[in-house]
FIVEXBA-186757 format. One record per residue (C-alpha): residue number from 0; residue in one letter; x, y, z. Coordinates in Angstrom, 3 decimals, decimal comma. Layout:
BEGIN
<atom i="NUM" aa="a" x="X" y="Y" z="Z"/>
...
***
This chain:
BEGIN
<atom i="0" aa="m" x="4,910" y="21,377" z="19,926"/>
<atom i="1" aa="k" x="3,122" y="18,059" z="18,969"/>
<atom i="2" aa="a" x="2,916" y="15,388" z="22,084"/>
<atom i="3" aa="y" x="4,239" y="11,928" z="20,063"/>
<atom i="4" aa="t" x="3,205" y="8,827" z="20,934"/>
<atom i="5" aa="e" x="6,106" y="6,177" z="21,820"/>
<atom i="6" aa="l" x="4,737" y="4,909" z="18,962"/>
<atom i="7" aa="d" x="5,750" y="8,037" z="16,541"/>
<atom i="8" aa="v" x="8,908" y="7,671" z="18,781"/>
<atom i="9" aa="f" x="9,800" y="3,795" z="18,454"/>
<atom i="10" aa="h" x="9,525" y="4,402" z="14,381"/>
<atom i="11" aa="a" x="11,160" y="7,624" z="13,851"/>
<atom i="12" aa="v" x="14,264" y="5,630" z="15,739"/>
<atom i="13" aa="l" x="13,054" y="2,748" z="13,140"/>
<atom i="14" aa="d" x="14,145" y="5,467" z="10,543"/>
<atom i="15" aa="a" x="17,090" y="7,212" z="10,988"/>
<atom i="16" aa="g" x="18,521" y="4,431" z="13,070"/>
<atom i="17" aa="t" x="19,513" y="6,044" z="15,597"/>
<atom i="18" aa="f" x="17,851" y="8,320" z="19,043"/>
<atom i="19" aa="t" x="20,041" y="12,008" z="17,588"/>
<atom i="20" aa="g" x="18,554" y="11,143" z="14,390"/>
<atom i="21" aa="a" x="15,390" y="10,754" z="15,678"/>
<atom i="22" aa="a" x="15,478" y="13,478" z="18,068"/>
<atom i="23" aa="r" x="16,510" y="15,822" z="15,016"/>
<atom i="24" aa="q" x="13,421" y="13,988" z="13,350"/>
<atom i="25" aa="l" x="10,886" y="15,231" z="15,794"/>
<atom i="26" aa="g" x="12,209" y="18,530" z="16,606"/>
<atom i="27" aa="i" x="13,231" y="16,654" z="20,164"/>
<atom i="28" aa="t" x="16,115" y="15,870" z="23,249"/>
<atom i="29" aa="h" x="17,667" y="12,724" z="23,158"/>
<atom i="30" aa="s" x="17,359" y="12,151" z="26,202"/>
<atom i="31" aa="a" x="13,420" y="12,613" z="25,316"/>
<atom i="32" aa="i" x="13,313" y="10,184" z="22,650"/>
<atom i="33" aa="s" x="15,665" y="7,942" z="25,002"/>
<atom i="34" aa="k" x="13,183" y="8,122" z="27,754"/>
<atom i="35" aa="r" x="10,032" y="7,270" z="25,939"/>
<atom i="36" aa="i" x="11,925" y="3,697" z="24,234"/>
<atom i="37" aa="a" x="13,092" y="3,378" z="27,795"/>
<atom i="38" aa="l" x="8,834" y="4,067" z="29,350"/>
<atom i="39" aa="l" x="8,128" y="1,296" z="26,375"/>
<atom i="40" aa="e" x="10,014" y="-1,701" z="26,593"/>
<atom i="41" aa="q" x="9,302" y="-1,025" z="30,416"/>
<atom i="42" aa="r" x="5,631" y="-1,384" z="29,259"/>
<atom i="43" aa="l" x="5,979" y="-3,838" z="27,329"/>
<atom i="44" aa="g" x="8,496" y="-6,544" z="29,592"/>
<atom i="45" aa="a" x="11,038" y="-6,544" z="26,257"/>
<atom i="46" aa="q" x="13,879" y="-4,742" z="25,220"/>
<atom i="47" aa="l" x="12,990" y="-3,889" z="22,136"/>
<atom i="48" aa="w" x="16,814" y="-2,164" z="20,631"/>
<atom i="49" aa="v" x="20,615" y="-3,605" z="21,386"/>
<atom i="50" aa="r" x="22,380" y="0,267" z="22,295"/>
<atom i="51" aa="s" x="26,168" y="0,499" z="22,397"/>
<atom i="52" aa="t" x="28,154" y="3,589" z="21,731"/>
<atom i="53" aa="r" x="27,921" y="3,784" z="17,395"/>
<atom i="54" aa="k" x="25,051" y="1,745" z="16,711"/>
<atom i="55" aa="m" x="21,984" y="0,591" z="17,503"/>
<atom i="56" aa="r" x="19,924" y="-2,683" z="16,069"/>
<atom i="57" aa="l" x="16,528" y="-4,945" z="16,963"/>
<atom i="58" aa="t" x="16,476" y="-7,509" z="19,117"/>
<atom i="59" aa="e" x="14,448" y="-10,168" z="17,804"/>
<atom i="60" aa="a" x="11,052" y="-8,346" z="20,139"/>
<atom i="61" aa="g" x="11,489" y="-5,033" z="18,465"/>
<atom i="62" aa="e" x="11,768" y="-6,985" z="14,534"/>
<atom i="63" aa="v" x="8,834" y="-8,635" z="15,896"/>
<atom i="64" aa="y" x="7,002" y="-4,944" z="16,768"/>
<atom i="65" aa="a" x="9,146" y="-2,976" z="14,644"/>
<atom i="66" aa="l" x="6,774" y="-5,087" z="11,267"/>
<atom i="67" aa="e" x="3,460" y="-5,832" z="13,581"/>
<atom i="68" aa="t" x="2,817" y="-1,510" z="14,222"/>
<atom i="69" aa="r" x="4,226" y="-0,285" z="10,666"/>
<atom i="70" aa="d" x="1,143" y="-0,984" z="8,446"/>
<atom i="71" aa="l" x="-1,132" y="0,492" z="12,198"/>
<atom i="72" aa="m" x="1,460" y="3,582" z="11,607"/>
<atom i="73" aa="e" x="1,193" y="3,735" z="8,057"/>
<atom i="74" aa="r" x="-2,781" y="3,399" z="8,542"/>
<atom i="75" aa="l" x="-2,765" y="6,054" z="11,758"/>
<atom i="76" aa="r" x="-1,522" y="8,617" z="9,366"/>
<atom i="77" aa="t" x="-3,732" y="7,985" z="6,833"/>
<atom i="78" aa="v" x="-6,920" y="8,170" z="9,190"/>
<atom i="79" aa="e" x="-5,042" y="11,525" z="10,691"/>
<atom i="80" aa="q" x="-5,145" y="13,025" z="7,211"/>
<atom i="81" aa="e" x="-8,045" y="12,457" z="6,107"/>
<atom i="82" aa="i" x="-10,163" y="14,030" z="8,299"/>
<atom i="83" aa="t" x="-7,774" y="17,058" z="7,903"/>
<atom i="84" aa="e" x="-8,400" y="17,169" z="4,684"/>
<atom i="85" aa="g" x="-11,864" y="16,046" z="4,776"/>
<atom i="86" aa="s" x="-12,400" y="19,131" z="6,324"/>
<atom i="87" aa="s" x="-10,671" y="21,967" z="4,569"/>
<atom i="88" aa="a" x="-8,354" y="22,365" z="1,702"/>
<atom i="89" aa="l" x="-6,645" y="19,329" z="-0,820"/>
<atom i="90" aa="k" x="-3,009" y="19,634" z="0,832"/>
<atom i="91" aa="g" x="-0,061" y="17,404" z="1,345"/>
<atom i="92" aa="r" x="2,333" y="15,072" z="-0,932"/>
<atom i="93" aa="i" x="1,430" y="12,494" z="-3,123"/>
<atom i="94" aa="r" x="3,454" y="10,251" z="-4,558"/>
<atom i="95" aa="i" x="3,901" y="9,047" z="-7,876"/>
<atom i="96" aa="s" x="6,548" y="6,757" z="-10,436"/>
<atom i="97" aa="c" x="5,544" y="6,854" z="-14,104"/>
<atom i="98" aa="s" x="7,733" y="5,874" z="-16,906"/>
<atom i="99" aa="n" x="9,932" y="8,175" z="-18,574"/>
<atom i="100" aa="a" x="8,670" y="9,007" z="-21,969"/>
<atom i="101" aa="l" x="4,655" y="8,941" z="-20,777"/>
<atom i="102" aa="g" x="5,654" y="10,809" z="-18,307"/>
<atom i="103" aa="k" x="7,404" y="13,630" z="-19,531"/>
<atom i="104" aa="l" x="5,189" y="13,497" z="-23,006"/>
<atom i="105" aa="h" x="2,026" y="13,365" z="-21,596"/>
<atom i="106" aa="i" x="1,698" y="13,173" z="-17,422"/>
<atom i="107" aa="m" x="3,996" y="15,852" z="-16,128"/>
<atom i="108" aa="p" x="1,563" y="18,504" z="-18,460"/>
<atom i="109" aa="l" x="-1,880" y="16,993" z="-16,194"/>
<atom i="110" aa="l" x="0,049" y="16,513" z="-13,375"/>
<atom i="111" aa="l" x="0,727" y="21,150" z="-14,097"/>
<atom i="112" aa="g" x="-3,344" y="20,689" z="-14,419"/>
<atom i="113" aa="f" x="-4,222" y="19,339" z="-11,017"/>
<atom i="114" aa="m" x="-1,102" y="21,725" z="-9,458"/>
<atom i="115" aa="e" x="-2,738" y="24,605" z="-10,294"/>
<atom i="116" aa="r" x="-5,724" y="24,247" z="-8,869"/>
<atom i="117" aa="y" x="-5,170" y="22,734" z="-6,262"/>
<atom i="118" aa="p" x="-1,607" y="24,213" z="-5,052"/>
<atom i="119" aa="e" x="-0,992" y="22,722" z="-1,495"/>
<atom i="120" aa="v" x="-0,515" y="19,484" z="-3,537"/>
<atom i="121" aa="v" x="2,680" y="18,643" z="-3,478"/>
<atom i="122" aa="l" x="3,598" y="16,253" z="-5,419"/>
<atom i="123" aa="d" x="6,713" y="13,505" z="-6,190"/>
<atom i="124" aa="l" x="7,781" y="12,266" z="-9,462"/>
<atom i="125" aa="t" x="9,545" y="9,400" z="-10,348"/>
<atom i="126" aa="l" x="10,205" y="8,567" z="-13,200"/>
<atom i="127" aa="t" x="11,577" y="5,470" z="-14,230"/>
<atom i="128" aa="d" x="10,720" y="2,940" z="-16,536"/>
<atom i="129" aa="a" x="11,668" y="0,033" z="-14,460"/>
<atom i="130" aa="v" x="8,693" y="-1,923" z="-12,594"/>
<atom i="131" aa="v" x="8,653" y="0,158" z="-9,021"/>
<atom i="132" aa="d" x="7,591" y="-1,729" z="-5,995"/>
<atom i="133" aa="m" x="5,323" y="0,679" z="-4,575"/>
<atom i="134" aa="v" x="4,599" y="-0,636" z="-1,655"/>
<atom i="135" aa="h" x="8,475" y="-1,027" z="-0,473"/>
<atom i="136" aa="e" x="9,082" y="2,998" z="-2,076"/>
<atom i="137" aa="g" x="5,894" y="4,477" z="-0,050"/>
<atom i="138" aa="m" x="4,603" y="5,192" z="-3,534"/>
<atom i="139" aa="d" x="0,160" y="6,074" z="-3,443"/>
<atom i="140" aa="l" x="0,350" y="6,103" z="-7,105"/>
<atom i="141" aa="a" x="1,989" y="4,145" z="-10,698"/>
<atom i="142" aa="i" x="1,086" y="4,961" z="-14,317"/>
<atom i="143" aa="r" x="1,659" y="1,975" z="-15,954"/>
<atom i="144" aa="s" x="1,198" y="0,259" z="-19,539"/>
<atom i="145" aa="t" x="0,415" y="-3,608" z="-19,166"/>
<atom i="146" aa="t" x="-1,533" y="-5,986" z="-19,830"/>
<atom i="147" aa="l" x="-2,881" y="-7,132" z="-16,464"/>
<atom i="148" aa="p" x="-2,363" y="-5,303" z="-12,941"/>
<atom i="149" aa="d" x="0,138" y="-6,691" z="-11,096"/>
<atom i="150" aa="s" x="-1,567" y="-8,998" z="-8,351"/>
<atom i="151" aa="g" x="-2,162" y="-7,027" z="-5,151"/>
<atom i="152" aa="l" x="-2,913" y="-3,775" z="-6,774"/>
<atom i="153" aa="i" x="-5,989" y="-1,673" z="-7,141"/>
<atom i="154" aa="a" x="-6,109" y="-1,253" z="-11,235"/>
<atom i="155" aa="r" x="-8,387" y="1,290" z="-12,526"/>
<atom i="156" aa="r" x="-7,782" y="2,289" z="-17,247"/>
<atom i="157" aa="l" x="-6,580" y="4,956" z="-19,041"/>
<atom i="158" aa="a" x="-5,944" y="4,169" z="-22,055"/>
<atom i="159" aa="t" x="-5,463" y="1,747" z="-24,914"/>
<atom i="160" aa="n" x="-1,510" y="1,864" z="-25,548"/>
<atom i="161" aa="l" x="-0,936" y="0,256" z="-28,770"/>
<atom i="162" aa="r" x="2,935" y="-1,274" z="-29,305"/>
<atom i="163" aa="v" x="4,595" y="-0,282" z="-32,310"/>
<atom i="164" aa="i" x="7,101" y="-2,850" z="-34,032"/>
<atom i="165" aa="c" x="9,538" y="0,010" z="-35,972"/>
<atom i="166" aa="a" x="13,224" y="0,260" z="-37,427"/>
<atom i="167" aa="s" x="13,681" y="2,703" z="-39,195"/>
<atom i="168" aa="p" x="14,129" y="3,195" z="-43,474"/>
<atom i="169" aa="d" x="18,088" y="3,357" z="-43,184"/>
<atom i="170" aa="y" x="18,081" y="-0,293" z="-41,002"/>
<atom i="171" aa="l" x="15,346" y="-1,939" z="-43,944"/>
<atom i="172" aa="a" x="17,306" y="-0,345" z="-46,569"/>
<atom i="173" aa="h" x="21,028" y="-2,747" z="-45,087"/>
<atom i="174" aa="h" x="18,685" y="-5,668" z="-43,558"/>
<atom i="175" aa="g" x="16,044" y="-5,828" z="-45,552"/>
<atom i="176" aa="t" x="12,150" y="-5,722" z="-44,391"/>
<atom i="177" aa="p" x="11,128" y="-8,874" z="-41,670"/>
<atom i="178" aa="h" x="7,516" y="-9,816" z="-43,482"/>
<atom i="179" aa="s" x="6,712" y="-12,900" z="-41,327"/>
<atom i="180" aa="v" x="7,565" y="-13,388" z="-37,967"/>
<atom i="181" aa="s" x="9,492" y="-15,827" z="-38,368"/>
<atom i="182" aa="s" x="11,804" y="-13,591" z="-40,481"/>
<atom i="183" aa="l" x="12,664" y="-11,345" z="-37,636"/>
<atom i="184" aa="s" x="15,427" y="-14,020" z="-36,671"/>
<atom i="185" aa="e" x="17,388" y="-12,337" z="-39,528"/>
<atom i="186" aa="h" x="17,562" y="-9,167" z="-37,741"/>
<atom i="187" aa="v" x="18,518" y="-7,544" z="-34,965"/>
<atom i="188" aa="s" x="17,148" y="-6,962" z="-32,011"/>
<atom i="189" aa="l" x="16,631" y="-3,935" z="-29,748"/>
<atom i="190" aa="i" x="15,249" y="-4,623" z="-26,165"/>
<atom i="191" aa="l" x="14,822" y="-3,780" z="-22,879"/>
<atom i="192" aa="n" x="17,198" y="-4,724" z="-19,194"/>
<atom i="193" aa="l" x="14,603" y="-4,872" z="-17,716"/>
<atom i="194" aa="p" x="12,501" y="-8,032" z="-16,103"/>
<atom i="195" aa="g" x="9,065" y="-8,257" z="-17,212"/>
<atom i="196" aa="g" x="6,859" y="-9,054" z="-20,515"/>
<atom i="197" aa="f" x="8,068" y="-5,965" z="-22,558"/>
<atom i="198" aa="n" x="10,087" y="-8,525" z="-24,544"/>
<atom i="199" aa="a" x="8,297" y="-10,067" z="-26,114"/>
<atom i="200" aa="w" x="6,844" y="-7,384" z="-28,095"/>
<atom i="201" aa="g" x="2,993" y="-8,404" z="-27,867"/>
<atom i="202" aa="l" x="3,957" y="-11,981" z="-29,921"/>
<atom i="203" aa="s" x="2,799" y="-15,216" z="-28,783"/>
<atom i="204" aa="s" x="6,848" y="-16,591" z="-30,580"/>
<atom i="205" aa="l" x="9,316" y="-13,740" z="-31,157"/>
<atom i="206" aa="p" x="11,919" y="-15,768" z="-32,539"/>
<atom i="207" aa="e" x="15,531" y="-15,610" z="-30,947"/>
<atom i="208" aa="m" x="17,296" y="-12,111" z="-32,251"/>
<atom i="209" aa="r" x="20,617" y="-11,013" z="-32,625"/>
<atom i="210" aa="c" x="21,163" y="-8,216" z="-29,855"/>
<atom i="211" aa="g" x="21,678" y="-4,949" z="-30,679"/>
<atom i="212" aa="f" x="20,902" y="-2,926" z="-27,997"/>
<atom i="213" aa="l" x="19,838" y="-3,315" z="-24,769"/>
<atom i="214" aa="s" x="18,736" y="-0,382" z="-22,024"/>
<atom i="215" aa="n" x="16,578" y="0,416" z="-19,024"/>
<atom i="216" aa="s" x="14,867" y="3,373" z="-21,056"/>
<atom i="217" aa="l" x="12,755" y="3,331" z="-23,766"/>
<atom i="218" aa="e" x="13,848" y="6,838" z="-24,940"/>
<atom i="219" aa="a" x="17,205" y="5,586" z="-25,506"/>
<atom i="220" aa="l" x="15,750" y="2,693" z="-27,073"/>
<atom i="221" aa="h" x="14,454" y="5,038" z="-29,495"/>
<atom i="222" aa="a" x="16,941" y="6,504" z="-30,493"/>
<atom i="223" aa="a" x="19,167" y="3,639" z="-31,267"/>
<atom i="224" aa="c" x="15,434" y="2,887" z="-33,736"/>
<atom i="225" aa="l" x="15,844" y="6,095" z="-35,364"/>
<atom i="226" aa="n" x="19,786" y="5,573" z="-35,496"/>
<atom i="227" aa="g" x="18,962" y="2,472" z="-37,449"/>
<atom i="228" aa="c" x="20,844" y="-0,083" z="-35,230"/>
<atom i="229" aa="g" x="18,078" y="-2,435" z="-35,155"/>
<atom i="230" aa="i" x="14,656" y="-3,247" z="-35,068"/>
<atom i="231" aa="a" x="12,138" y="-2,126" z="-31,732"/>
<atom i="232" aa="c" x="8,343" y="-2,526" z="-29,890"/>
<atom i="233" aa="l" x="7,384" y="0,895" z="-28,784"/>
<atom i="234" aa="p" x="4,651" y="2,752" z="-27,196"/>
<atom i="235" aa="h" x="2,944" y="4,156" z="-29,995"/>
<atom i="236" aa="y" x="2,792" y="7,755" z="-27,778"/>
<atom i="237" aa="l" x="6,462" y="7,609" z="-28,400"/>
<atom i="238" aa="i" x="6,709" y="7,066" z="-32,169"/>
<atom i="239" aa="a" x="3,575" y="8,343" z="-33,210"/>
<atom i="240" aa="d" x="5,419" y="11,864" z="-35,279"/>
<atom i="241" aa="d" x="8,216" y="9,838" z="-36,191"/>
<atom i="242" aa="v" x="5,720" y="7,398" z="-38,519"/>
<atom i="243" aa="n" x="4,116" y="10,752" z="-39,440"/>
<atom i="244" aa="m" x="7,231" y="12,164" z="-40,829"/>
<atom i="245" aa="g" x="8,850" y="8,880" z="-42,580"/>
<atom i="246" aa="r" x="11,482" y="8,083" z="-40,007"/>
<atom i="247" aa="l" x="9,815" y="4,997" z="-38,779"/>
<atom i="248" aa="t" x="8,376" y="2,367" z="-40,308"/>
<atom i="249" aa="p" x="5,826" y="-0,168" z="-38,833"/>
<atom i="250" aa="l" x="6,489" y="-3,565" z="-39,299"/>
<atom i="251" aa="l" x="4,557" y="-6,800" z="-39,790"/>
<atom i="252" aa="a" x="0,734" y="-5,144" z="-40,085"/>
<atom i="253" aa="p" x="-1,159" y="-8,769" z="-40,564"/>
<atom i="254" aa="v" x="0,438" y="-9,588" z="-36,722"/>
<atom i="255" aa="r" x="-0,294" y="-6,139" z="-34,732"/>
<atom i="256" aa="g" x="-3,544" y="-5,050" z="-33,445"/>
<atom i="257" aa="e" x="-3,952" y="-7,015" z="-30,990"/>
<atom i="258" aa="s" x="-1,376" y="-8,972" z="-30,287"/>
<atom i="259" aa="t" x="0,384" y="-6,458" z="-29,168"/>
<atom i="260" aa="d" x="-2,233" y="-4,126" z="-27,452"/>
<atom i="261" aa="t" x="-1,832" y="-2,837" z="-24,241"/>
<atom i="262" aa="s" x="-3,755" y="-0,644" z="-21,459"/>
<atom i="263" aa="l" x="-1,935" y="2,355" z="-19,918"/>
<atom i="264" aa="f" x="-3,754" y="1,573" z="-16,043"/>
<atom i="265" aa="i" x="-3,492" y="3,682" z="-13,039"/>
<atom i="266" aa="v" x="-2,088" y="1,664" z="-9,848"/>
<atom i="267" aa="r" x="-1,920" y="1,672" z="-6,036"/>
<atom i="268" aa="p" x="-1,664" y="-0,166" z="-2,674"/>
<atom i="269" aa="d" x="-4,562" y="-1,666" z="-2,060"/>
<atom i="270" aa="t" x="-5,283" y="0,182" z="0,651"/>
<atom i="271" aa="t" x="-8,106" y="0,287" z="4,184"/>
<atom i="272" aa="i" x="-8,346" y="4,248" z="4,107"/>
<atom i="273" aa="l" x="-7,817" y="5,756" z="0,343"/>
<atom i="274" aa="p" x="-6,343" y="10,185" z="1,316"/>
<atom i="275" aa="r" x="-9,353" y="11,858" z="-0,344"/>
<atom i="276" aa="r" x="-6,026" y="14,561" z="-2,367"/>
<atom i="277" aa="v" x="-5,161" y="10,911" z="-3,928"/>
<atom i="278" aa="r" x="-8,475" y="9,681" z="-5,037"/>
<atom i="279" aa="v" x="-8,606" y="13,360" z="-6,649"/>
<atom i="280" aa="l" x="-5,856" y="12,842" z="-7,941"/>
<atom i="281" aa="i" x="-7,029" y="9,907" z="-9,849"/>
<atom i="282" aa="d" x="-10,107" y="11,074" z="-11,340"/>
<atom i="283" aa="f" x="-8,299" y="13,892" z="-12,778"/>
<atom i="284" aa="l" x="-6,009" y="12,005" z="-13,931"/>
<atom i="285" aa="v" x="-9,609" y="9,646" z="-15,529"/>
<atom i="286" aa="e" x="-11,136" y="12,560" z="-16,521"/>
<atom i="287" aa="s" x="-8,339" y="13,961" z="-18,664"/>
<atom i="288" aa="f" x="-7,525" y="10,671" z="-20,263"/>
<atom i="289" aa="e" x="-11,412" y="10,361" z="-21,079"/>
<atom i="290" aa="a" x="-11,194" y="14,109" z="-22,667"/>
***
C-alpha cells in the first residue's frame, strides 16, 4: 500500500469533499484520514476544515493552504511521472481538447496511430467547439484554430487553416450572390454562439447581417449552410469536398486569402516540467502534419 503524505490526504479530502470520499479515493480508512488531517492541523497550528455531520468547508487558513499547495502537488506528481516514464515504456493519461469537426476528420486518425504505437498511454479526448480553460479543466494539450495563441500558453504551429466564406447554390439562387464585403449586409449569416473572434470572418469590418441560425457547433453551421439557410465562414478542411462537388460556393474571392487565414496550433499550459508522454505526442502530431 502506498504511504500517503499529509499533503496527499489533504488534497484528497479537498477533491472528494468528505473524509469518506477521500478514504474511498485513497483506499484507506475514514479514521486514517481523520488522524492525518488532525496531525497536519496540529503541526501547522491552525484549523484547516470546519466539519459537521453533513458537510465540510475550508477555513481561511485552509483556503490559503489549498491555494498555495495545489501547484506544488501537480509539480510533484509530474516529477514522479517523469522519473517513472524515463525508465520504462511510455504510459499514463494525456487529456486533449479539440474542436468537433477537426477532431473527427483529422486528429482522431492520428491519435489512433499514436495509440497503436504506445498502447500503455491512455488518451482522453474532449471534442468541443468552445475554447476550454486548459488549466481549470486539467487539459494537457489543446488543438486550436486561431490567429494568435492564447496568452499563458505555449504553442507549436501545426498547419495553415484557410477559412472560406461560402453558401449553397440554392441560397444564392434565391438571394443573389454578394460581390463585395458591404453587400453582405443584404444577406443572412450563420454564426457560432461562442465568445471570441470566430464571427469576424477574418474581415477587418464585417457589416451587420440578419442572423439566420446560431450554434456552438461548426458541424451544425455546416449542415445549415448546405441546406441553404444562409452564408457561413467555415474551415476549408470541413468543406473542401462540398466545394469540389459543387454543394457549396466560395464567395468574395478578392478578399479571401490572408484575411481569412488562420493557423492550427497545438497548445499546452506553461508548466515547469513536461511529462515525456506529452512531449512525445506533441512531436508525433507535428511530424504527422508536416508529412
